[in-house]
Phi, psi and omega in degrees: 000131180266164179303322182293339179292333185248013181239155176272180179295340178270359177092004179271135174296151180303318182296330181295332177289345181265004179287148179228174175302320180297316181287331174293326175297321177298311180301315181297318178299317180292319179294319177297333178275002177103001177265082188296326182260078182235133181226149177208148174207159178272113181288317176204187186296344183240009190212131173245138175252136180232137177229132176232126177243119185207142178297335179298342182275349181307127175076001180261150177290162177300320180298317179292320178297311181301319180298321178299318182282320182298334175300326179280315184297331181294347178271356178280162176304147183303320181295328177288313178304317183295332182272350178282099184263327181242122175235114180250126179236118184236144164276145182306325182296337182283348182256012177278201183267008182292128181292343178292340183253031182301316180304312182297318180294323178293317178297318179295323178297319178294325177296313182294321184230078187299136174290157181300140178279149176272355178268000000 
């Protein structure tokens, strides 16, 4: 998939058009906690997707990564926490061209170019 496949004529990724004030609050909370490369958008009326890419995740299990991020997310309003259905935590090396990281690249691709929601 090329960059042009996931961008509009104005250069915005499709997922960026799904950002809301609430998802910007999620991003800001994560960035203030030191996760500079954090993105979030509302996938549908009942679901928020969050992606964090950070070198701190190198060599850590998914459970440990999620725990690091969830410490920050627990400070958000309960209704926001309840809507965070997808939490993706990647080390930067996992998003390269290495075939060992195929799962991560596929998950990231779905974040970048969301499939249509059934809601």
